[in-house]
matplotlib code that plots the C-alpha trace (Angstrom):
import matplotlib.pyplot as plt

x = [64.1, 66.4, 67.1, 70.5, 69.3, 68.0, 71.0, 73.5, 71.8, 73.1, 70.6, 67.7, 68.9, 69.2, 65.7, 64.2, 65.9, 64.7, 61.3, 60.6, 62.8, 61.1, 62.5, 65.6, 67.7, 69.7, 73.0, 74.8, 73.2, 69.8, 66.7, 68.4, 71.3, 68.9, 67.0, 70.2, 71.4, 68.0, 68.4, 71.9, 70.9, 67.9, 70.1, 72.6, 69.8, 68.0, 70.7, 68.5, 65.4, 64.8, 62.0, 60.8, 60.8, 58.8, 56.4, 52.8, 51.7, 49.8, 46.3, 45.1, 46.1, 49.7, 51.7, 55.3, 56.3, 56.6, 59.8, 59.3, 58.4, 57.5, 54.7, 51.9, 50.3, 46.9, 45.1, 42.6, 44.4, 42.8, 44.7, 48.1, 49.6, 48.7, 49.9, 53.2, 53.7, 53.2, 55.5, 58.3, 58.1, 58.2, 61.1, 63.0, 62.6, 64.2, 60.9, 60.5, 57.2, 55.3, 53.6, 53.2, 51.4, 53.7, 54.7, 51.6, 50.0, 46.4, 45.8, 44.4, 47.1, 47.1, 45.0, 47.2, 50.3, 48.6, 47.6, 51.2, 52.5, 50.0, 50.8, 54.5, 54.2, 54.8, 51.9, 48.9, 48.0, 44.7, 44.4, 40.8, 39.1, 35.9, 37.4, 37.2, 33.4, 33.5, 31.4, 32.7, 35.3, 38.2, 41.5, 42.1, 39.0, 40.4, 43.5, 41.5, 39.5, 42.5, 44.3, 41.3, 41.4, 45.1, 44.6, 41.8, 43.8, 47.0, 45.2, 47.4, 47.4, 47.2, 51.0, 51.4, 49.1, 48.8, 46.0, 46.7, 44.0, 44.7, 42.1, 43.3, 40.2, 37.0, 35.6, 34.2, 33.9, 30.1, 30.2, 33.1, 32.5, 35.1, 35.4, 33.8, 37.2, 38.5, 35.8, 37.0, 40.4, 41.4, 42.1, 45.1, 44.2, 46.7, 45.1, 46.0, 48.3, 50.8, 52.3, 52.8, 56.0, 53.8, 52.5, 55.9, 57.3, 54.5, 55.0, 58.7, 58.3, 56.0, 58.2, 61.3, 59.5, 58.5, 62.1, 63.4, 61.0, 61.7, 65.5, 64.9, 63.0, 65.3]
y = [-37.2, -35.4, -31.9, -30.2, -28.2, -31.2, -33.5, -30.9, -30.7, -33.7, -33.2, -33.1, -36.1, -38.0, -36.9, -38.1, -41.4, -42.1, -40.7, -43.2, -46.0, -45.9, -42.4, -42.3, -39.2, -38.7, -37.0, -37.0, -33.9, -32.3, -33.4, -33.4, -35.4, -37.9, -38.3, -38.7, -41.5, -43.2, -43.1, -44.4, -47.3, -48.1, -48.1, -50.4, -52.9, -52.7, -52.1, -53.4, -51.4, -48.2, -45.7, -47.1, -50.6, -49.8, -47.4, -48.6, -49.7, -47.1, -48.5, -45.9, -42.9, -43.8, -42.2, -42.2, -38.9, -39.4, -38.3, -35.4, -36.7, -40.2, -42.2, -42.3, -45.8, -45.8, -49.1, -50.8, -52.8, -56.0, -55.4, -55.0, -58.1, -56.9, -53.3, -54.7, -56.3, -52.9, -51.3, -53.8, -53.6, -49.8, -49.7, -52.2, -49.7, -47.0, -45.3, -44.1, -45.3, -44.1, -47.2, -47.4, -45.2, -45.3, -42.0, -39.9, -40.0, -39.4, -35.7, -32.6, -32.3, -35.7, -34.6, -31.6, -33.8, -36.3, -33.5, -32.2, -35.7, -36.0, -32.5, -33.3, -36.7, -37.0, -39.4, -40.7, -44.4, -45.6, -49.3, -50.2, -53.6, -55.1, -54.9, -51.1, -51.5, -52.5, -49.8, -47.7, -45.0, -46.2, -44.4, -44.8, -42.8, -39.8, -40.2, -40.5, -37.3, -35.3, -36.5, -35.4, -32.0, -31.7, -32.7, -30.1, -27.3, -28.1, -28.4, -31.2, -31.8, -35.2, -35.3, -34.4, -37.1, -37.0, -39.6, -43.1, -45.5, -49.2, -52.0, -55.4, -57.6, -57.5, -54.4, -52.0, -48.2, -48.5, -50.6, -48.9, -46.5, -44.0, -40.2, -39.0, -37.8, -41.4, -42.5, -40.0, -41.5, -44.7, -47.4, -49.6, -53.3, -55.1, -58.5, -59.5, -56.5, -57.9, -54.9, -55.0, -53.7, -51.0, -49.9, -49.8, -47.9, -45.3, -44.7, -44.5, -41.9, -39.7, -40.0, -39.0, -36.1, -34.8, -35.2, -33.3, -30.5, -30.2, -30.1, -27.3, -25.1, -25.8]
z = [-18.8, -21.2, -20.1, -19.7, -16.7, -14.9, -15.6, -14.4, -10.9, -9.0, -6.1, -8.5, -10.3, -7.0, -6.0, -9.2, -9.1, -5.5, -6.2, -9.0, -10.0, -13.4, -14.0, -16.1, -16.4, -19.6, -18.7, -22.0, -23.4, -24.2, -26.1, -29.5, -28.3, -26.7, -30.0, -32.0, -29.7, -30.0, -33.8, -33.6, -31.4, -33.6, -36.7, -35.1, -34.1, -37.5, -40.1, -43.0, -42.2, -44.2, -44.1, -47.4, -46.1, -43.0, -44.6, -44.9, -48.4, -50.4, -51.0, -53.4, -55.5, -55.5, -58.2, -59.1, -60.7, -64.4, -66.2, -68.5, -71.9, -70.8, -72.4, -69.9, -69.8, -68.2, -67.4, -65.1, -62.4, -63.8, -67.1, -65.5, -67.1, -70.6, -69.8, -68.7, -72.1, -73.7, -71.3, -71.8, -75.6, -75.5, -73.1, -75.2, -78.0, -75.9, -74.9, -71.3, -69.9, -66.9, -65.5, -61.8, -59.2, -56.2, -54.6, -54.4, -50.9, -50.2, -49.8, -51.4, -54.0, -55.6, -58.6, -59.2, -59.2, -61.5, -63.9, -63.9, -64.8, -67.7, -68.9, -69.2, -70.8, -74.6, -75.2, -73.3, -74.0, -72.4, -72.3, -73.1, -72.4, -71.1, -67.6, -67.8, -67.8, -64.1, -62.3, -59.4, -58.9, -60.9, -60.8, -64.6, -65.3, -63.5, -65.7, -68.9, -68.1, -67.3, -70.5, -72.6, -70.9, -71.7, -75.3, -75.7, -74.1, -76.1, -79.4, -80.7, -84.5, -86.1, -86.5, -82.9, -81.5, -77.7, -77.2, -78.6, -77.3, -77.5, -77.1, -75.8, -76.4, -78.4, -76.9, -79.5, -79.4, -79.3, -76.1, -74.3, -71.5, -72.6, -73.0, -76.3, -77.5, -77.5, -79.9, -82.5, -82.5, -84.3, -81.7, -81.9, -81.5, -79.3, -78.4, -74.9, -74.8, -77.3, -79.1, -82.9, -84.5, -86.2, -82.8, -81.2, -84.2, -84.0, -80.3, -80.8, -83.6, -81.5, -78.4, -80.4, -82.0, -78.6, -77.2, -80.3, -79.9, -76.2, -76.9, -79.4, -77.0, -74.0]

ax = plt.figure().add_subplot(projection="3d")
ax.plot(x, y, z, "-o")
ax.set_aspect("equal")
plt.show()
């Protein structure tokens, strides 16, 4: 029991202790003081444990907030290894890449946050492969549809490309289950996700153009 009124009454404290030996009376303060002491004791016993470390893993719809102007890399989970090759090559060229979905918890606002991250990215790169044909509700499909919506609303010109699809295997546009907008754009072939110098240069150019235009309007 943690209550200043109770702890200051010696007779009541004596009664409670005799009434039930399991009853403990906290006499060093009120409820907030009791909670603070519990926290201090826990921290002393578990110095290496942090809220991040003990948090349950996010199973779905995790999203780390993208930096403004980052290149949004969207891929099926089965293609993560290939997507990582693209990410590493772009980052080595000085391009900020949004790659992981980590911070968005399940809830009513996850799509709004995802839409905002796509809206503020400089370039959207969908990674297409035969693995994207796997049926079911796939998170990357939500990303693809939102990116198409953003491209249509923003009315990007050819020089201000926003969608830059890449294909990492022998998938063709006729076979692929992709938004119609993707079919109208030339795909960049990157077998097994191995970026070409031309691809990296193109992304770098679009990324820098976006950063320059953003700096001019800031």
